[in-house]
C-alpha positions in Angstrom: 99.8 110.3 87.1 101.2 106.8 87.1 98.9 104.6 89.1 100.0 101.5 90.9 97.8 99.3 93.0 98.9 96.2 95.0 96.7 93.3 94.0 96.8 91.8 97.5 96.5 94.8 99.9 94.7 97.1 97.4 97.1 99.9 98.5 97.1 102.7 95.9 100.2 104.7 94.9 100.0 107.7 92.6 103.1 109.2 91.1 102.9 112.6 89.3 104.8 112.4 86.0 105.7 115.2 83.6 105.3 113.1 80.4 104.5 109.5 79.4 108.1 109.0 78.2 109.9 105.8 79.2 112.4 107.8 81.3 109.6 109.4 83.5 107.8 106.1 83.8 111.0 104.3 84.8 111.9 107.0 87.4 108.4 106.7 89.0 108.6 102.9 89.1 112.1 103.0 90.6 110.8 105.3 93.4 107.9 102.9 94.1 110.2 99.9 94.2 112.5 101.8 96.6 109.6 102.3 99.0 107.6 99.1 98.7 110.2 96.6 97.2 110.0 95.0 93.8 107.0 93.0 92.9 107.1 89.6 91.1 104.7 90.7 88.4 103.5 93.9 86.9 100.2 94.0 85.0 99.6 97.1 82.8 97.8 98.3 79.7 99.3 98.8 76.2 100.7 102.3 76.8 103.6 102.8 74.4 106.1 103.2 77.3 105.2 99.9 78.8 105.7 98.1 75.5 109.1 99.7 74.8 112.2 97.5 74.8 113.9 99.9 77.3 111.2 99.4 80.0 111.0 95.7 79.3 114.7 95.4 79.8 114.6 97.5 83.0 111.9 95.2 84.5 113.6 92.1 83.3 116.8 93.1 85.1 114.8 93.3 88.3 113.2 89.9 87.7 109.8 91.4 87.3 107.4 89.6 85.0 105.5 92.0 82.7 102.0 91.1 81.6 99.5 93.1 79.5 95.8 93.4 80.1 93.8 92.5 77.0 92.5 96.0 76.8 92.9 99.3 78.8 89.4 98.6 80.3 90.0 94.9 81.2 92.6 95.8 84.0 89.6 96.0 86.3 91.3 96.6 89.5 93.0 99.8 88.5 90.2 101.1 86.3 87.7 100.8 89.1 90.1 102.5 91.4 90.5 105.4 88.9 86.7 105.9 88.9 86.7 105.9 92.7 89.6 108.4 93.0 88.1 110.8 90.4 84.7 110.7 92.3 86.5 111.3 95.7 88.5 114.2 94.2 85.5 115.9 92.7 83.5 115.5 95.9 86.1 116.7 98.3 88.2 119.3 96.4 86.1 122.2 97.6 87.1 121.3 101.2 90.7 122.3 100.5 90.7 125.8 99.0 94.3 126.5 100.1 95.7 123.4 98.4 96.7 122.9 94.8 95.5 120.0 92.8 98.6 117.9 93.5 98.3 118.4 97.3 94.5 117.6 97.1 95.2 114.4 95.2 97.7 113.3 97.9 95.0 113.8 100.5 92.5 111.8 98.4 94.9 108.9 98.0 95.6 109.0 101.8 91.8 108.8 102.4 91.4 105.9 99.9 94.2 103.9 101.6 92.5 104.6 105.0 89.2 103.2 103.9 88.1 99.5 104.3 88.2 97.7 100.9 85.3 95.5 100.1 87.5 92.7 98.7 89.8 92.4 101.7 87.6 93.8 104.6 90.7 95.8 105.7 92.1 99.2 105.0 94.9 99.0 102.4 97.4 100.7 104.8 96.6 98.2 107.5 97.5 95.3 105.2 100.6 96.7 103.5 102.1 98.3 106.7 100.8 95.8 109.2 99.3 98.5 111.3 98.1 97.3 114.7 97.5 98.7 118.1 99.9 96.4 119.8 103.5 97.1 120.8 104.9 93.7 121.8 107.1 92.5 118.9 105.7 88.9 119.0 102.1 90.3 119.1 102.9 92.5 116.0 104.2 89.5 114.1 101.2 87.4 115.1 98.8 90.3 114.1 100.5 90.6 110.7 100.1 86.8 110.1 96.4 87.0 111.1 95.8 89.9 108.7 97.6 88.0 105.9 95.5 84.9 106.4 92.2 86.7 106.6 93.0 88.9 103.5 94.0 85.8 101.5 90.8 84.0 102.4 88.7 87.0 101.6 90.4 87.4 98.2 89.9 83.7 97.5 86.2 84.1 98.2 86.0 87.2 96.0 87.8 85.3 93.2 85.3 82.4 93.5 82.4 84.8 93.3 83.9 86.4 90.2 84.3 83.0 88.5 80.7 82.2 89.2 79.7 85.5 87.7 81.8 85.0 84.6 80.3 81.5 84.1 76.8 83.0 83.9 77.9 85.6 81.3 77.0 85.2 77.6 79.5 83.4 75.4 81.8 85.7 73.4 81.0 86.2 69.7 82.7 84.0 67.1 85.2 86.0 65.1 87.4 84.9 62.2 90.8 86.2 61.2 90.6 89.1 58.6 87.0 89.8 59.6 86.1 93.4 60.4 84.8 94.0 63.9 83.4 96.9 65.9 85.4 97.6 69.1 83.8 99.5 71.9 85.7 102.6 72.7 86.6 103.8 76.2 85.7 107.4 75.6 83.3 109.3 77.9 82.6 112.1 75.4 79.0 112.0 74.2 79.8 113.1 70.6 82.6 110.5 70.1 81.5 107.2 68.4 81.0 104.3 70.8 82.5 101.8 68.4 85.4 101.8 66.0 85.9 99.4 63.1 89.1 97.3 63.0 90.4 94.2 61.3 90.8 91.0 63.3 94.3 89.7 62.8 94.2 86.8 65.2 91.6 85.4 67.6 91.4 83.0 70.6 88.8 82.1 73.2 88.5 85.5 74.9 90.4 88.1 72.9 91.1 89.3 69.4 94.3 90.9 68.1 93.7 94.0 65.9 95.9 96.6 64.4 99.4 97.2 65.9 99.1 93.8 67.7 96.7 95.3 70.3 94.5 92.8 72.1 90.9 93.5 72.9 88.5 91.4 75.0 85.7 89.9 72.9 83.1 91.4 75.3 84.1 94.7 73.8 82.9 93.6 70.3 79.6 94.5 68.7 
């Protein structure tokens, strides 16, 4: 699946893809843009398709700014959502014995978007589709503006709380270029090593650049 989540509404969209090739990724993104319009910015991990010249050119033509998370685990919004979706799928799949995995996943995503999000205090579908119980056009517009204002305020508070939390965290380790470092791996297999040794090519305040110009957050270092 290709996962896309709106940073404002927290609305989740999953697109089943055959491969991770650029053509399949681009096709799924085009379908998303057709339904929800083009975003100003797209934040993603260092998947090979996203770093390709072809996809960068495709997004540039649509005036979409492409940004990369420092590591696959640092794109917290989508990673946390992945964990939630997997848990919801495993918990509820037995309830739908007549559905295949793709159909069950569609149900799970619908349930997720119909659940109040802790950061916004609204259901994602309420925010992105401006769902209200009013029929008067003026009242619909006003309701949408109210939702937008409340969500913006709630997200600002959540951001402030996160900044306070980050201030209290330990300072990242000091790393020098050409120094070998141990990088925490994202694997969940018990037999796989938790850390992998790599050479630091470049360093800044919060990240290091290792082999293949991949950035990793310093909080993943040992």
